N, CA, C and O atoms as a MOPAC input file, in Angstrom:
PM7 MOZYME 1SCF
protein

 N     35.60800 1     3.67000 1   -13.16000 1
 C     36.10200 1     3.61500 1   -14.39300 1
 C     35.37400 1     4.46200 1   -15.37400 1
 O     34.14600 1     4.40800 1   -15.43700 1
 N     36.08700 1     5.25500 1   -16.15400 1
 C     35.53400 1     6.13700 1   -17.18500 1
 C     34.83600 1     5.32300 1   -18.24300 1
 O     35.15200 1     4.17400 1   -18.55100 1
 N     33.86300 1     6.02300 1   -18.76600 1
 C     33.11900 1     5.32700 1   -19.95200 1
 C     33.60200 1     5.73900 1   -21.24700 1
 O     33.06900 1     5.34900 1   -22.28500 1
 N     34.64200 1     6.55400 1   -21.21800 1
 C     35.29900 1     6.94100 1   -22.51100 1
 C     36.75900 1     7.24800 1   -22.30600 1
 O     37.23700 1     7.51700 1   -21.20400 1
 N     37.47000 1     7.18900 1   -23.48300 1
 C     38.87000 1     7.62900 1   -23.62400 1
 C     38.93200 1     8.81000 1   -24.60600 1
 O     38.00100 1     8.99200 1   -25.39000 1
 N     39.94400 1     9.56700 1   -24.58500 1
 C     40.11400 1    10.53400 1   -25.51100 1
 C     41.59900 1    10.83800 1   -25.83100 1
 O     42.48600 1    10.40400 1   -25.09600 1
 N     41.85600 1    11.55300 1   -26.88100 1
 C     43.15000 1    11.90700 1   -27.29700 1
 C     43.14700 1    12.93600 1   -28.31100 1
 O     42.15600 1    13.07000 1   -29.02900 1
 N     44.17100 1    13.68000 1   -28.43900 1
 C     44.27100 1    14.84400 1   -29.37500 1
 C     45.40900 1    14.41200 1   -30.26800 1
 O     46.49600 1    14.14300 1   -29.75700 1
 N     45.22200 1    14.33000 1   -31.57200 1
 C     46.30500 1    13.93400 1   -32.50500 1
 C     46.25600 1    14.93200 1   -33.61700 1
 O     45.36800 1    14.92500 1   -34.46900 1
 N     47.30200 1    15.84300 1   -33.57800 1
 C     47.26200 1    16.92100 1   -34.53100 1
 C     46.14600 1    17.85900 1   -34.31500 1
 O     45.98400 1    18.45000 1   -33.24700 1
 N     45.29600 1    18.00100 1   -35.45300 1
 C     44.09700 1    18.80800 1   -35.30500 1
 C     42.77800 1    18.02900 1   -35.08900 1
 O     41.67500 1    18.55200 1   -35.25200 1
 N     42.96900 1    16.72300 1   -34.70500 1
 C     41.85800 1    15.82900 1   -34.47500 1
 C     41.65000 1    15.54200 1   -33.03900 1
 O     42.55900 1    15.11400 1   -32.32800 1
 N     40.40600 1    15.78600 1   -32.59700 1
 C     39.97300 1    15.31600 1   -31.27200 1
 C     39.41600 1    13.88600 1   -31.43600 1
 O     38.48800 1    13.70300 1   -32.22300 1
 N     39.89700 1    12.94800 1   -30.78500 1
 C     39.52400 1    11.58900 1   -30.84200 1
 C     38.81000 1    11.19700 1   -29.55200 1
 O     39.36700 1    11.37200 1   -28.46800 1
 N     37.48500 1    10.62600 1   -29.65400 1
 C     36.67500 1    10.40900 1   -28.48900 1
 C     36.23500 1     8.99100 1   -28.70300 1
 O     35.60500 1     8.64900 1   -29.70300 1
 N     36.60100 1     8.13900 1   -27.69200 1
 C     36.25500 1     6.57400 1   -27.91100 1
 C     35.34800 1     6.32500 1   -26.72100 1
 O     35.72400 1     6.49600 1   -25.56100 1
 N     34.14100 1     5.91500 1   -27.06200 1
 C     33.14800 1     5.45200 1   -26.17900 1
 C     33.42500 1     4.05100 1   -25.77200 1
 O     33.41900 1     3.16000 1   -26.62100 1
 N     33.68500 1     3.78800 1   -24.43800 1
 C     33.87700 1     2.41300 1   -23.96400 1
 C     32.52900 1     1.81700 1   -23.56200 1
 O     32.28900 1     0.62200 1   -23.73400 1
 N     31.64400 1     2.67800 1   -23.01900 1
 C     30.24000 1     2.16700 1   -22.67800 1
 C     29.33200 1     3.40100 1   -22.83900 1
 O     29.67500 1     4.52300 1   -22.46500 1
 N     28.20900 1     3.13500 1   -23.39000 1
 C     27.13800 1     4.23400 1   -23.67000 1
 C     26.76400 1     4.84300 1   -22.29000 1
 O     26.64900 1     4.18500 1   -21.25600 1
 N     26.58900 1     6.17000 1   -22.40400 1
 C     25.99600 1     6.86600 1   -21.23800 1
 C     24.63400 1     6.40300 1   -20.93000 1
 O     23.81400 1     6.26500 1   -21.83700 1
 N     24.34900 1     6.15600 1   -19.71100 1
 C     23.04900 1     5.54000 1   -19.29700 1
 C     21.99700 1     6.65100 1   -18.87600 1
 O     20.79900 1     6.37900 1   -18.78900 1
 N     22.45400 1     7.79000 1   -18.64600 1
 C     21.40200 1     8.93200 1   -18.13700 1
 C     21.68700 1    10.14400 1   -18.94700 1
 O     22.77300 1    10.33800 1   -19.49300 1
 N     20.71300 1    10.91900 1   -19.00400 1
 C     20.88200 1    12.26400 1   -19.64500 1
 C     21.93100 1    13.11600 1   -19.00900 1
 O     22.62900 1    13.82200 1   -19.73700 1
 N     22.11000 1    13.11200 1   -17.67800 1
 C     23.05300 1    13.86500 1   -16.97100 1
 C     24.47000 1    13.39400 1   -17.38400 1
 O     25.35900 1    14.20900 1   -17.62800 1
 N     24.65200 1    12.07600 1   -17.45600 1
 C     25.91500 1    11.51200 1   -17.85000 1
 C     26.23100 1    11.93700 1   -19.35200 1
 O     27.35300 1    12.34600 1   -19.65000 1
 N     25.24800 1    11.83100 1   -20.25000 1
 C     25.51000 1    12.18400 1   -21.65900 1
 C     25.72900 1    13.64600 1   -21.74300 1
 O     26.49900 1    14.02900 1   -22.62400 1
 N     25.14500 1    14.57700 1   -20.92200 1
 C     25.34900 1    15.92300 1   -20.94700 1
 C     26.72600 1    16.27300 1   -20.52900 1
 O     27.31500 1    17.19400 1   -21.09500 1
 N     27.30700 1    15.55800 1   -19.51600 1
 C     28.66800 1    15.75400 1   -18.93200 1
 C     29.59800 1    15.46100 1   -20.07400 1
 O     30.56200 1    16.18900 1   -20.31300 1
 N     29.29000 1    14.33100 1   -20.82200 1
 C     30.21200 1    13.90400 1   -21.83300 1
 C     30.23800 1    14.88000 1   -23.02500 1
 O     31.29100 1    15.20900 1   -23.57100 1
 N     28.97700 1    15.34200 1   -23.41400 1
 C     28.84600 1    16.27900 1   -24.47800 1
 C     29.53400 1    17.67800 1   -24.13700 1
 O     30.18200 1    18.29500 1   -24.98200 1
 N     29.36000 1    18.08900 1   -22.94900 1
 C     30.04300 1    19.35200 1   -22.41000 1
 C     31.62200 1    19.11000 1   -22.51100 1
 O     32.35700 1    20.02500 1   -22.88200 1
 N     32.07100 1    17.96700 1   -22.20000 1
 C     33.52600 1    17.75100 1   -22.31800 1
 C     33.95600 1    17.79100 1   -23.82300 1
 O     34.92600 1    18.45000 1   -24.19900 1
 N     33.22600 1    17.09600 1   -24.60000 1
 C     33.52600 1    17.18400 1   -26.01400 1
 C     33.61000 1    18.64500 1   -26.56400 1
 O     34.54300 1    18.99100 1   -27.28900 1
 N     32.63700 1    19.45900 1   -26.20400 1
 C     32.60900 1    20.87500 1   -26.53300 1
 C     33.79100 1    21.55900 1   -26.00100 1
 O     34.37500 1    22.36200 1   -26.72800 1
 N     34.19900 1    21.33300 1   -24.83300 1
 C     35.32100 1    22.06800 1   -24.27800 1
 C     36.70000 1    21.70300 1   -24.97400 1
 O     37.64400 1    22.49300 1   -25.01000 1
 N     36.72300 1    20.50800 1   -25.49000 1
 C     37.98400 1    20.11900 1   -26.28600 1
 C     37.82000 1    20.69600 1   -27.66600 1
 O     38.79700 1    21.19600 1   -28.22300 1
 N     36.61500 1    20.65600 1   -28.26500 1
 C     36.56800 1    21.08500 1   -29.72800 1
 C     36.85600 1    22.58300 1   -29.72000 1
 O     37.42600 1    23.11600 1   -30.67200 1
 N     36.45200 1    23.27700 1   -28.61900 1
 C     36.69100 1    24.76600 1   -28.59300 1
 C     38.21100 1    25.16500 1   -28.41900 1
 O     38.58300 1    26.33100 1   -28.54900 1
 N     39.04400 1    24.14500 1   -28.12500 1
 C     40.54100 1    24.57200 1   -27.95900 1
 C     41.07800 1    24.89300 1   -29.38700 1
 O     40.72700 1    24.33000 1   -30.42400 1
 N     41.98000 1    25.88500 1   -29.26100 1
 C     42.59100 1    26.26100 1   -30.55400 1
 C     43.20100 1    25.14900 1   -31.27600 1
 O     43.77400 1    24.29000 1   -30.60600 1
 N     43.15600 1    25.03200 1   -32.68300 1
 C     43.75300 1    24.00400 1   -33.44000 1
 C     42.97500 1    22.76600 1   -33.68600 1
 O     43.34500 1    21.98200 1   -34.55900 1
 N     41.90800 1    22.54200 1   -32.95900 1
 C     41.12700 1    21.43300 1   -33.21300 1
 C     40.13900 1    21.68900 1   -34.41300 1
 O     39.27000 1    22.55900 1   -34.36800 1
 N     40.33500 1    20.90500 1   -35.42800 1
 C     39.42800 1    21.12200 1   -36.59800 1
 C     38.64500 1    19.93800 1   -37.12100 1
 O     37.85600 1    20.04000 1   -38.06000 1
 N     38.91400 1    18.72700 1   -36.42700 1
 C     38.17200 1    17.57900 1   -36.83200 1
 C     37.91900 1    16.70200 1   -35.70600 1
 O     38.63000 1    16.80600 1   -34.70700 1
 N     36.90400 1    15.77700 1   -35.76300 1
 C     36.33800 1    15.03800 1   -34.69300 1
 C     36.20700 1    13.58600 1   -35.14800 1
 O     35.53800 1    13.28800 1   -36.13700 1
 N     36.85100 1    12.69900 1   -34.41400 1
 C     36.89000 1    11.26000 1   -34.68100 1
 C     36.15600 1    10.60600 1   -33.50000 1
 O     36.72100 1    10.49700 1   -32.41200 1
 N     34.84600 1    10.15100 1   -33.71300 1
 C     34.08100 1     9.61200 1   -32.72000 1
 C     34.09900 1     8.03900 1   -32.88300 1
 O     33.60600 1     7.50100 1   -33.87400 1
 N     34.66500 1     7.36500 1   -31.90500 1
 C     34.80500 1     5.86900 1   -32.02500 1
 C     33.78500 1     5.23200 1   -31.12100 1
 O     33.85000 1     5.21800 1   -29.89200 1
 N     32.84200 1     4.71000 1   -31.85500 1
 C     31.66600 1     3.98500 1   -31.22700 1
 C     31.79700 1     2.48700 1   -31.38300 1
 O     30.76600 1     1.83200 1   -31.23000 1
 N     32.94600 1     1.84000 1   -31.67100 1
 C     33.07700 1     0.48500 1   -31.99200 1
 C     32.62500 1    -0.38100 1   -30.74200 1
 O     32.17900 1    -1.51200 1   -30.93500 1
 N     32.73100 1     0.11400 1   -29.52300 1
 C     32.40800 1    -0.60100 1   -28.40700 1
 C     30.95500 1    -0.53000 1   -27.92200 1
 O     30.54200 1    -1.14800 1   -26.94100 1
 N     30.24800 1     0.24600 1   -28.66500 1
 C     28.83600 1     0.56300 1   -28.34000 1
 C     27.96500 1    -0.63200 1   -28.74200 1
 O     27.82900 1    -0.88300 1   -29.93900 1
 N     27.39200 1    -1.35000 1   -27.84900 1
 C     26.58400 1    -2.50400 1   -28.20600 1
 C     25.13700 1    -2.35200 1   -28.02000 1
 O     24.34400 1    -3.19200 1   -28.44600 1
 N     24.76400 1    -1.23900 1   -27.36000 1
 C     23.29400 1    -0.96000 1   -27.04400 1
 C     22.82900 1     0.29900 1   -27.76700 1
 O     23.63600 1     1.08100 1   -28.26700 1
 N     21.56200 1     0.47000 1   -27.81000 1
 C     20.98700 1     1.62400 1   -28.39400 1
 C     20.83600 1     2.68700 1   -27.28000 1
 O     20.41000 1     2.35100 1   -26.17600 1
 N     21.17100 1     3.93000 1   -27.54800 1
 C     20.95000 1     4.96200 1   -26.47200 1
 C     19.55500 1     5.16100 1   -26.27500 1
 O     18.78000 1     5.10200 1   -27.23000 1
 N     19.15900 1     5.40000 1   -25.07700 1
 C     17.81300 1     5.86200 1   -24.75400 1
 C     17.49100 1     7.16100 1   -25.38200 1
 O     18.43800 1     7.83700 1   -25.78300 1
 N     16.22100 1     7.62800 1   -25.52900 1
 C     15.97500 1     8.79100 1   -26.27100 1
 C     16.47000 1    10.11600 1   -25.64500 1
 O     16.69600 1    11.09700 1   -26.35300 1
 N     16.62300 1    10.12300 1   -24.40000 1
 C     17.29600 1    11.40700 1   -23.70400 1
 C     18.72300 1    11.45900 1   -24.13500 1
 O     19.17100 1    12.51300 1   -24.58700 1
 N     19.48300 1    10.37200 1   -24.02600 1
 C     20.92200 1    10.38900 1   -24.49300 1
 C     21.04600 1    10.69400 1   -25.98000 1
 O     21.87300 1    11.49000 1   -26.42500 1
 N     20.21900 1    10.04800 1   -26.68400 1
 C     20.27300 1    10.29600 1   -28.21500 1
 C     20.04600 1    11.76100 1   -28.55900 1
 O     20.69900 1    12.32200 1   -29.43900 1
 N     19.06300 1    12.38800 1   -27.81300 1
 C     18.78300 1    13.75000 1   -28.02700 1
 C     20.00300 1    14.67600 1   -27.75100 1
 O     20.29500 1    15.57800 1   -28.53600 1
 N     20.66500 1    14.44400 1   -26.68600 1
 C     21.90900 1    15.21000 1   -26.21200 1
 C     22.92300 1    14.98100 1   -27.29000 1
 O     23.52400 1    15.95400 1   -27.74700 1
 N     23.15400 1    13.80200 1   -27.72000 1
 C     24.27600 1    13.61100 1   -28.70700 1
 C     23.85600 1    14.11000 1   -30.16600 1
 O     24.70800 1    14.47200 1   -30.97800 1
 N     22.57700 1    14.10600 1   -30.42900 1
 C     22.07800 1    14.76300 1   -31.64800 1
 C     22.30200 1    16.22600 1   -31.62400 1
 O     22.74000 1    16.79600 1   -32.62400 1
 N     22.01300 1    16.88300 1   -30.49700 1
 C     22.28000 1    18.28900 1   -30.34900 1
 C     23.78400 1    18.61700 1   -30.48900 1
 O     24.16300 1    19.61800 1   -31.09700 1
 N     24.65600 1    17.70400 1   -29.88200 1
 C     26.10000 1    17.96900 1   -29.91600 1
 C     26.60700 1    17.78700 1   -31.49100 1
 O     27.48200 1    18.50100 1   -31.98100 1
 N     25.98500 1    16.81200 1   -32.14700 1
 C     26.41700 1    16.71200 1   -33.58400 1
 C     26.08700 1    17.90700 1   -34.41800 1
 O     26.85600 1    18.27800 1   -35.30400 1
 N     24.91600 1    18.54300 1   -34.14800 1
 C     24.49000 1    19.77800 1   -34.73300 1
 C     25.47700 1    20.88000 1   -34.42600 1
 O     25.84400 1    21.63200 1   -35.32900 1
 N     25.93000 1    21.00900 1   -33.16700 1
 C     26.85400 1    21.94100 1   -32.82000 1
 C     28.24500 1    21.92600 1   -33.38900 1
 O     28.88500 1    22.91300 1   -33.75200 1
 N     28.68000 1    20.48300 1   -33.42000 1
 C     29.93000 1    20.12800 1   -34.14900 1
 C     29.94000 1    20.57600 1   -35.51500 1
 O     30.95600 1    21.09900 1   -35.97300 1
 N     28.79700 1    20.40600 1   -36.28100 1
 C     28.79400 1    20.79400 1   -37.58900 1
 C     29.18700 1    22.28000 1   -37.88900 1
 O     29.67600 1    22.63500 1   -38.96100 1
 N     28.96500 1    22.98200 1   -36.99900 1
 C     29.27400 1    24.45100 1   -37.16600 1
 C     30.86900 1    24.86000 1   -36.69400 1
 O     31.40500 1    25.94700 1   -36.91000 1
 N     31.42500 1    23.79100 1   -36.05300 1
 C     32.73900 1    24.07800 1   -35.41600 1
 C     33.88100 1    23.28300 1   -36.11400 1
 O     35.04400 1    23.63400 1   -35.91400 1
 N     33.62100 1    22.30800 1   -36.86400 1
 C     34.76000 1    21.40200 1   -37.35000 1
 C     34.72600 1    21.29500 1   -38.86000 1
 O     33.71300 1    21.61200 1   -39.48500 1
 N     35.78300 1    20.86800 1   -39.43000 1
 C     35.81900 1    20.70100 1   -40.81100 1
 C     35.43900 1    19.28600 1   -41.29800 1
 O     34.85600 1    19.11700 1   -42.36800 1
 N     35.80800 1    18.22200 1   -40.43400 1
 C     35.44900 1    16.84800 1   -40.78500 1
 C     35.05700 1    16.21200 1   -39.53700 1
 O     35.58200 1    16.57500 1   -38.48400 1
 N     34.11700 1    15.22900 1   -39.56700 1
 C     33.57400 1    14.47800 1   -38.51000 1
 C     33.44500 1    13.06500 1   -39.02000 1
 O     32.69900 1    12.78400 1   -39.95800 1
 N     34.22700 1    12.13600 1   -38.34900 1
 C     34.23700 1    10.72900 1   -38.68300 1
 C     33.73600 1     9.92300 1   -37.53200 1
 O     34.12300 1    10.14400 1   -36.38500 1
 N     32.84500 1     8.95700 1   -37.84400 1
 C     32.40000 1     8.06200 1   -36.79500 1
 C     32.70600 1     6.66900 1   -37.22000 1
 O     32.47300 1     6.24100 1   -38.35000 1
 N     33.28200 1     5.93600 1   -36.18100 1
 C     33.63900 1     4.48500 1   -36.35100 1
 C     32.49500 1     3.77200 1   -35.69800 1
 O     32.22000 1     3.95100 1   -34.51200 1
 N     31.78300 1     2.90600 1   -36.53800 1
 C     30.56000 1     2.23400 1   -36.09000 1
 C     30.93500 1     0.80300 1   -35.81400 1
 O     31.92800 1     0.30900 1   -36.34800 1
 N     30.09700 1     0.07100 1   -34.92300 1
 C     30.29500 1    -1.30100 1   -34.68000 1
 C     29.87400 1    -2.26100 1   -35.69400 1
 O     30.21500 1    -3.44400 1   -35.65600 1
 N     29.06700 1    -1.70900 1   -36.68300 1
 C     28.48500 1    -2.57000 1   -37.71500 1
 C     28.39500 1    -1.90900 1   -39.05600 1
 O     28.28700 1    -0.68700 1   -39.16100 1
 N     28.44200 1    -2.77000 1   -40.13900 1
 C     28.31000 1    -2.22700 1   -41.46300 1
 C     26.90600 1    -1.61100 1   -41.79500 1
 O     26.77900 1    -0.69600 1   -42.60900 1
 N     25.90100 1    -2.15500 1   -41.13400 1
 C     24.58700 1    -1.60500 1   -41.40100 1
 C     24.41500 1    -0.25100 1   -40.74500 1
 O     23.68900 1     0.57500 1   -41.29800 1
 N     25.01100 1     0.03100 1   -39.64100 1
 C     24.94400 1     1.33500 1   -39.04000 1
 C     25.82300 1     2.26100 1   -39.87700 1
 O     25.41100 1     3.39700 1   -40.11200 1
 N     27.00400 1     1.85600 1   -40.34100 1
 C     27.77400 1     2.66500 1   -41.17300 1
 C     26.99200 1     3.11600 1   -42.44200 1
 O     26.99700 1     4.28700 1   -42.82400 1
 N     26.34600 1     2.15000 1   -43.04600 1
 C     25.55700 1     2.43800 1   -44.24800 1
 C     24.50200 1     3.49200 1   -43.94500 1
 O     24.34400 1     4.48100 1   -44.66000 1
 N     23.82500 1     3.24900 1   -42.91000 1
 C     22.62800 1     4.21600 1   -42.54300 1
 C     23.14400 1     5.62900 1   -42.30100 1
 O     22.58800 1     6.61900 1   -42.77600 1
 N     24.28800 1     5.67700 1   -41.50200 1
 C     24.79200 1     7.02000 1   -41.25100 1
 C     25.30800 1     7.72400 1   -42.48500 1
 O     25.18700 1     8.94500 1   -42.58200 1
 N     25.89400 1     6.97700 1   -43.45900 1
 C     26.36100 1     7.49400 1   -44.67700 1
 C     25.24600 1     7.92500 1   -45.52600 1
 O     25.31500 1     8.97400 1   -46.16600 1
 N     24.18100 1     7.12600 1   -45.55500 1
 C     23.02600 1     7.64400 1   -46.33800 1
 C     22.40500 1     8.93900 1   -45.82100 1
 O     22.02300 1     9.82300 1   -46.58800 1
 N     22.31500 1     9.02000 1   -44.43300 1
 C     21.84600 1    10.33400 1   -43.90100 1
 C     22.76300 1    11.46400 1   -44.28800 1
 O     22.31300 1    12.57100 1   -44.58500 1
 N     24.10000 1    11.17300 1   -44.28400 1
 C     25.04600 1    12.24900 1   -44.53000 1
 C     25.02500 1    12.62800 1   -46.12000 1
 O     25.22000 1    13.79300 1   -46.47000 1
 N     24.79900 1    11.67000 1   -46.98800 1
 C     24.64700 1    11.92400 1   -48.44500 1
 C     23.25300 1    12.79000 1   -48.65400 1
 O     23.21800 1    13.81100 1   -49.34000 1
 N     22.21300 1    12.28400 1   -48.02700 1
 C     20.92300 1    13.14200 1   -48.04100 1
 C     21.06900 1    14.49700 1   -47.66600 1
 O     20.53200 1    15.41400 1   -48.28800 1
 N     21.83600 1    14.66300 1   -46.58700 1
 C     22.00100 1    16.04100 1   -46.00100 1
 C     22.98900 1    16.90600 1   -46.76100 1
 O     23.09800 1    18.09900 1   -46.48100 1
 N     23.72400 1    16.32300 1   -47.73300 1
 C     24.68300 1    16.94900 1   -48.50200 1
 C     25.96000 1    17.19900 1   -47.76400 1
 O     26.67900 1    18.15100 1   -48.07000 1
 N     26.26300 1    16.36000 1   -46.79100 1
 C     27.53800 1    16.54000 1   -45.95900 1
 C     28.43400 1    15.37500 1   -46.08200 1
 O     29.27800 1    15.15900 1   -45.21300 1
 N     28.29700 1    14.59400 1   -47.13400 1
 C     29.12500 1    13.39400 1   -47.15600 1
 C     30.59000 1    13.74800 1   -47.25700 1
 O     31.42200 1    12.95200 1   -46.82000 1
 N     30.94000 1    14.83200 1   -47.77800 1
 C     32.38500 1    15.19400 1   -48.00300 1
 C     32.98300 1    15.53500 1   -46.62300 1
 O     34.20500 1    15.55700 1   -46.48000 1
 N     32.17300 1    15.79000 1   -45.64200 1
 C     32.72000 1    16.29300 1   -44.34400 1
 C     32.28100 1    15.40400 1   -43.09900 1
 O     32.88100 1    15.44600 1   -42.02500 1
 N     31.22000 1    14.62700 1   -43.33700 1
 C     30.65800 1    13.84600 1   -42.22500 1
 C     30.48200 1    12.31200 1   -42.84500 1
 O     29.73300 1    12.05600 1   -43.78800 1
 N     31.22700 1    11.42700 1   -42.21400 1
 C     31.20000 1    10.05800 1   -42.72700 1
 C     31.36200 1     9.14400 1   -41.58900 1
 O     31.88300 1     9.45900 1   -40.51800 1
 N     30.84100 1     7.89000 1   -41.91500 1
 C     30.98000 1     6.74100 1   -40.98900 1
 C     31.74300 1     5.63800 1   -41.56400 1
 O     31.72900 1     5.41700 1   -42.77500 1
 N     32.44300 1     4.90600 1   -40.68700 1
 C     33.35100 1     3.85700 1   -41.10300 1
 C     33.21000 1     2.68100 1   -40.16500 1
 O     32.70200 1     2.82900 1   -39.05400 1
 N     33.65600 1     1.50500 1   -40.60300 1
 C     33.77100 1     0.39300 1   -39.70800 1
 C     35.31100 1     0.06400 1   -39.44600 1
 O     35.72500 1    -0.59300 1   -38.49100 1
 N     36.05700 1     0.60700 1   -40.41300 1
 C     37.50900 1     0.32600 1   -40.41700 1
 C     38.25100 1     1.58900 1   -39.84700 1
 O     38.08800 1     2.68100 1   -40.39300 1
 N     39.01000 1     1.45200 1   -38.82700 1
 C     39.73000 1     2.62500 1   -38.15100 1
 C     40.66000 1     3.25500 1   -39.11700 1
 O     40.73200 1     4.48200 1   -39.18300 1
 N     41.39100 1     2.46600 1   -39.88600 1
 C     42.37800 1     3.03500 1   -40.71800 1
 C     41.72900 1     3.89600 1   -41.80200 1
 O     42.33400 1     4.90100 1   -42.17400 1
 N     40.59000 1     3.59400 1   -42.31800 1
 C     39.90800 1     4.43300 1   -43.28100 1
 C     39.40600 1     5.65300 1   -42.53600 1
 O     39.36800 1     6.71800 1   -43.15100 1
 N     39.03800 1     5.60200 1   -41.33600 1
 C     38.52800 1     6.85800 1   -40.62300 1
 C     39.67700 1     7.76100 1   -40.36600 1
 O     39.56000 1     8.97000 1   -40.56500 1
 N     40.79800 1     7.22700 1   -39.92600 1
 C     42.00100 1     8.02100 1   -39.73000 1
 C     42.49300 1     8.70700 1   -41.04300 1
 O     42.88800 1     9.87300 1   -41.01800 1
 N     42.46400 1     8.01000 1   -42.12800 1
 C     42.77100 1     8.56600 1   -43.43800 1
 C     41.79200 1     9.74000 1   -43.79200 1
 O     42.18800 1    10.81100 1   -44.25300 1
 N     40.52700 1     9.45300 1   -43.54300 1
 C     39.41300 1    10.49900 1   -43.79300 1
 C     39.79700 1    11.88800 1   -43.11400 1
 O     39.76000 1    12.95700 1   -43.72400 1
 N     40.18400 1    11.74200 1   -41.73200 1
 C     40.43100 1    12.97000 1   -40.98700 1
 C     41.94100 1    13.44100 1   -41.10300 1
 O     42.35400 1    14.43800 1   -40.50900 1
 N     42.69100 1    12.68300 1   -41.87400 1
 C     44.10600 1    13.17800 1   -42.22600 1
 C     45.13400 1    12.80700 1   -41.17300 1
 O     46.15600 1    13.48100 1   -41.04300 1
 N     44.88300 1    11.76300 1   -40.43300 1
 C     46.03300 1    11.35100 1   -39.54000 1
 C     46.27900 1     9.80500 1   -39.63200 1
 O     46.32700 1     9.06800 1   -38.64700 1
 N     46.43000 1     9.40200 1   -40.94000 1
 C     46.57400 1     7.99200 1   -41.15400 1
 C     47.81700 1     7.29300 1   -40.46000 1
 O     47.87300 1     6.07400 1   -40.29900 1
 N     48.76600 1     8.13900 1   -40.08100 1
 C     49.88400 1     7.64100 1   -39.34000 1
 C     49.74200 1     7.52300 1   -37.80500 1
 O     50.61400 1     7.01400 1   -37.10100 1
 N     48.60800 1     8.02000 1   -37.34800 1
 C     48.37100 1     8.10000 1   -35.94300 1
 C     48.32300 1     6.70500 1   -35.21700 1
 O     47.89400 1     5.73400 1   -35.83900 1
 N     48.71100 1     6.59200 1   -34.04400 1
 C     48.59900 1     5.33800 1   -33.36700 1
 C     47.39000 1     5.24700 1   -32.46700 1
 O     47.46700 1     5.48800 1   -31.26200 1
 N     46.26900 1     4.89400 1   -33.07400 1
 C     45.08700 1     4.80400 1   -32.36400 1
 C     44.49700 1     3.42200 1   -32.57200 1
 O     44.35400 1     2.96200 1   -33.70500 1
 N     44.14300 1     2.73800 1   -31.43600 1
 C     43.65700 1     1.41500 1   -31.62300 1
 C     42.26500 1     1.29200 1   -30.98600 1
 O     41.65700 1     0.22200 1   -31.03200 1

């Protein structure tokens, strides 16, 4: 069974984690897949759904996803993350505000708000 699902909706690439990558190799494969999708013509936004993530990534997995997020910032117009908790949402939004990217990088706990942020509020994503 795959540890993620994905979908393209308009100019948005939606990536839903079902289970956190457990190894650096697995995380690298997932990051490479996301890059391949973002590089497709017409993809301008990234919606990262982490609602199902209940564990903290190990340092190697975190480093790979951190690298991916840096790369994404040069490729897309908006980046939304759906978090499993309000505290994580607040932490990510504080980081985004500090970095001066709050207009383009934001975290949510509510999927409808995230969909609105990336401009696909009528999409059928659950």
